[in-house]
C-alpha positions as CSV (number, residue, x, y, z in Angstrom):
1,M,0.3,13.9,16.9
2,L,-1.7,13.3,13.7
3,V,-4.1,10.3,13.9
4,L,-6.2,9.1,11.0
5,I,-9.6,7.7,12.3
6,T,-11.6,5.5,9.9
7,Y,-14.8,3.6,10.5
8,D,-17.2,1.4,8.5
9,V,-20.6,1.2,10.1
10,N,-23.2,-1.4,9.0
11,T,-26.3,0.7,8.1
12,E,-28.7,-2.1,7.2
13,D,-31.0,-1.2,10.1
14,K,-32.0,2.0,11.9
15,A,-29.6,1.3,14.8
16,G,-26.7,1.2,12.3
17,K,-27.7,4.5,10.9
18,T,-27.8,6.0,14.4
19,R,-24.4,4.6,15.2
20,L,-23.0,6.1,11.9
21,R,-24.4,9.6,12.9
22,K,-23.0,9.3,16.4
23,A,-19.5,8.2,15.2
24,A,-19.4,11.1,12.7
25,K,-20.5,13.6,15.4
26,I,-17.7,12.4,17.7
27,C,-15.0,12.6,15.0
28,V,-16.0,16.0,13.7
29,N,-15.4,17.4,17.2
30,Y,-11.7,16.2,17.0
31,G,-10.6,16.7,13.5
32,Q,-11.2,17.3,9.8
33,R,-13.4,15.0,7.7
34,V,-11.3,14.1,4.6
35,Q,-13.6,11.4,3.2
36,N,-17.0,10.2,4.3
37,S,-15.8,8.0,7.1
38,V,-12.2,9.2,7.4
39,F,-11.0,12.0,9.7
40,E,-7.5,13.6,10.2
41,C,-7.2,14.5,13.9
42,S,-4.4,16.4,15.7
43,L,-4.6,14.9,19.2
44,D,-2.6,14.7,22.3
45,P,-2.5,11.3,24.2
46,V,-5.5,12.2,26.4
47,Q,-7.6,13.4,23.5
48,L,-6.8,10.2,21.6
49,S,-7.9,8.1,24.6
50,T,-11.0,10.1,25.0
51,V,-12.1,9.9,21.3
52,K,-11.2,6.2,21.2
53,N,-13.3,5.4,24.2
54,A,-16.2,7.4,22.9
55,L,-16.2,5.6,19.6
56,L,-15.8,2.2,21.1
57,K,-19.0,2.9,23.1
58,V,-20.9,3.7,19.9
59,I,-19.8,1.0,17.4
60,D,-21.1,-2.5,17.4
61,K,-17.9,-4.7,17.3
62,E,-19.9,-7.5,15.7
63,K,-21.0,-5.4,12.7
64,D,-18.8,-2.4,12.4
65,S,-15.1,-1.6,11.9
66,L,-13.0,1.1,13.6
67,R,-9.3,1.9,12.9
68,F,-6.8,4.4,14.3
69,Y,-3.6,5.1,12.3
70,N,-1.1,7.1,14.4
71,L,1.0,9.1,12.0
72,G,2.8,10.8,14.8
73,N,4.3,14.3,14.9
74,N,6.3,14.0,11.7
75,Y,3.4,13.3,9.4
76,K,3.9,16.0,6.8
77,N,6.1,13.7,4.6
78,K,3.7,10.8,5.0
79,I,0.6,12.5,3.4
80,E,0.1,13.1,-0.3
81,H,-3.2,14.6,-1.5
82,Y,-4.5,14.8,-5.1
83,G,-7.8,16.0,-6.4
84,A,-10.8,17.8,-5.0
85,K,-11.5,18.8,-1.4
86,D,-8.8,21.3,-0.3
87,T,-7.3,20.3,3.0
88,Y,-5.4,22.0,5.8
89,L,-2.5,21.0,7.9
90,P,-3.6,20.4,11.5
91,D,-0.9,22.8,12.8
92,D,-2.2,25.7,10.6
93,V,-4.1,28.5,12.2
94,M,-7.9,28.2,11.8
95,I,-10.4,31.1,12.0
96,F,-14.0,30.3,12.7
């Protein structure tokens, strides 16, 4: 299923900047960055639970915001993209 993960981390202090880097590092392991704090991730239920738990350990619930948008398996008709930054469909073959 496609899940959109977004976060807004308060970076007014050093701890916030550390949380921001940690959140980005976690998300980049699970999907594609489509904007600075927005990731498209193709996840199964176990992966979703794993990434959610990892991010919840990093963010400060008093200062930061974390959102998960579950677009499901029929996401292709729910996404429109315009402008820069070419993207890929999570089901496409990727070569590293």
